[in-house]
C-alpha positions in Angstrom: 102.3 114.0 92.7 105.9 113.0 93.4 107.5 113.1 96.8 109.7 116.0 95.7 106.7 118.1 94.7 104.9 117.3 97.9 107.9 118.1 100.1 108.3 121.5 98.3 104.7 122.3 98.9 105.0 121.4 102.6 108.2 123.5 102.9 106.4 126.5 101.3 103.5 126.1 103.8 106.0 126.0 106.7 107.7 129.2 105.3 104.4 131.1 105.2 103.8 130.3 108.9 107.3 131.1 110.1 108.8 134.3 111.6 112.1 135.4 113.0 114.9 132.9 113.4 112.7 130.0 112.3 111.9 131.8 109.0 115.6 132.3 108.5 116.4 128.7 109.0 113.6 127.5 106.7 115.0 129.7 104.0 118.1 127.4 103.8 118.4 124.5 101.4 116.7 122.0 103.8 118.7 119.2 102.2 119.1 117.2 105.4 115.4 117.6 106.3 114.3 116.5 102.8 116.6 113.4 103.0 115.2 112.4 106.3 111.6 112.7 105.2 112.2 110.9 101.9 114.1 107.9 103.4 112.4 107.5 106.7 109.5 109.7 107.8 107.4 109.6 104.6 107.6 105.8 104.3 106.4 105.5 107.9 103.7 108.2 108.2 102.7 108.8 104.5 101.8 112.4 105.4 103.3 115.7 106.5 100.4 116.4 108.7 101.5 116.8 112.3 105.0 117.7 111.4 106.8 121.1 112.0 110.2 121.8 110.5 112.6 123.9 112.6 110.3 123.6 115.6 111.3 126.2 118.2 111.8 125.1 121.9 113.0 127.6 124.5 115.3 126.2 127.2 115.0 127.2 130.9 117.8 129.7 130.3 115.8 131.4 127.6 117.8 130.1 124.7 115.9 129.0 121.6 116.8 125.6 120.0 115.4 124.3 116.8 114.4 120.8 115.8 114.7 119.6 112.2 111.3 117.9 112.2 109.0 117.7 115.2 106.0 115.3 115.2 103.5 116.9 117.5 101.0 114.0 118.0 103.7 111.8 119.6 106.2 114.5 120.7 109.1 113.1 118.7 112.0 115.3 117.8 113.6 114.0 114.6 117.1 115.2 113.6 119.3 114.6 110.6 122.9 115.1 111.7 126.0 115.4 109.6 129.3 114.0 111.0 131.4 117.1 110.3 129.0 119.6 112.0 128.0 117.3 114.9 131.2 115.4 115.6 134.4 116.0 113.6 134.6 119.8 114.0 132.7 120.3 117.2 134.1 122.5 120.0 133.9 121.7 123.7 131.4 124.5 124.2 129.3 123.2 121.3 129.5 119.6 122.7 128.2 120.9 126.0 125.4 122.8 124.3 124.4 119.7 122.4 124.0 117.7 125.6 122.1 120.6 127.2 119.9 120.5 124.1 119.1 116.8 124.6 118.4 117.3 128.3 116.0 120.2 127.5 114.0 117.9 125.1 113.9 115.2 127.8 112.7 117.6 130.5 109.9 118.7 128.3 108.8 115.1 127.7 109.9 114.8 124.1 111.6 111.9 122.4 114.9 112.8 120.8 115.3 110.6 117.7 118.4 111.4 115.6 119.6 110.0 112.3 123.0 110.6 110.8 123.4 111.6 107.1 125.5 108.5 106.5 122.8 106.3 107.9 120.2 107.9 105.8 122.4 107.5 102.7 123.8 104.0 103.3 121.3 102.2 105.5 117.9 103.8 105.1 116.2 100.4 105.5 117.6 100.1 109.1 116.5 103.6 109.9 113.0 102.8 108.7 112.9 99.6 110.7 114.0 101.3 113.9 111.3 103.9 113.5 108.6 101.3 112.9 109.7 99.5 116.0 109.4 102.8 118.0 106.0 103.6 116.7 104.8 100.0 117.4 106.1 100.3 121.0 104.3 103.6 121.4 101.1 102.0 120.2 100.8 104.7 117.6 97.8 103.2 115.7 94.5 104.7 116.6 91.2 103.1 115.8 92.4 99.9 114.1 95.2 98.4 116.2 97.8 96.2 114.6 98.6 92.9 116.2 102.2 92.0 117.0 102.4 89.8 113.9 101.0 92.6 111.8 103.5 95.1 113.2 106.3 92.7 112.4 105.2 92.2 108.8 104.9 96.0 108.3 108.4 96.6 109.8 109.8 93.8 107.6 108.2 95.1 104.5 109.7 98.5 105.2 113.1 96.9 105.9 113.3 95.0 102.6 111.7 97.9 100.7 110.3 95.7 97.9 107.2 93.6 97.3 106.5 91.0 100.0 105.3 87.5 99.3 103.6 84.8 101.5 107.0 83.0 101.9 108.5 86.3 103.2 105.8 86.5 105.8 106.3 82.9 106.8 110.1 83.5 107.2 109.5 86.7 109.1 106.9 85.3 111.6 108.3 81.7 111.7 104.7 80.5 111.2 102.9 78.4 108.7 101.0 79.3 105.5 97.6 79.6 107.1 98.6 82.0 109.8 100.8 84.1 107.5 98.1 84.3 104.9 95.6 85.5 107.5 98.0 88.3 108.6 98.3 89.4 105.0 94.5 89.5 104.6 94.1 91.5 107.8 96.7 94.0 106.8 95.0 94.4 103.4 91.7 94.9 105.1 93.2 97.6 107.3 94.7 99.3 104.2 98.2 98.8 105.4 99.2 96.8 102.3 97.8 96.4 98.8 98.3 93.9 95.9 101.3 94.6 93.7 99.2 94.1 90.7 95.5 94.9 90.6 92.9 93.0 88.6 94.3 89.5 89.3 92.2 86.9 90.9 95.2 85.4 92.8 97.4 87.8 94.7 101.1 86.7 95.0 102.8 89.9 96.1 102.0 92.9 98.2 103.4 96.4 98.8 103.0 98.9 101.6 100.1 101.2 100.9 101.2 104.3 99.0 98.8 107.2 99.4 100.8 110.1 98.0 97.6 112.0 97.1 95.3 110.5 99.7 94.8 112.4 103.0 91.9 110.3 104.3 93.8 109.3 107.4 94.6 105.7 106.5 98.3 106.3 107.2 100.6 103.8 108.8 101.1 104.7 112.4 99.2 108.0 112.1 97.5 109.2 115.3 95.8 112.2 113.8 
């Protein structure tokens, strides 16, 4: 099943659970949310489990604010923001409210993690890398932990967004062939990467594990 079909299914499930203002917001085109999931969140988590779109948070003044995509296991509030709506045409009152919004998230112990539409369109690789760095810093791997070298290789593979070779790992880690090959073998054993081509005795290239239809829990940086 394609990403588009999976996202549409996820959006329908979110709609069925929603009421009131959240339902109204989920009935919009969700173009910004879909872009953020496709370019950053899906490559990192490989699942929609744990995410809530248009997540409602009530401020201490009783005002409801809504988060584009909230990841409950780690308490991360992901936002996809356009320049016109959030910068160019913003009023002073709206600017004040945006700051109040961020303070509310901080007070509740949530991580505010925004991306801009231009970043997602022009530099999605850098967005993915920054998220992998955050997840690595949070120690977001449960069960099988990744070493620092393994985290670096995963982040690098997400950054270049193409098959990764032994030479790439050597350049990334600044280590020799033996160490780099061991890191690749460990990542394959932990189901973080897989051979680009199956059935070959010698493996020359690897890609990040793509489990579009697999919900067994072997997802990169998934705490569920």
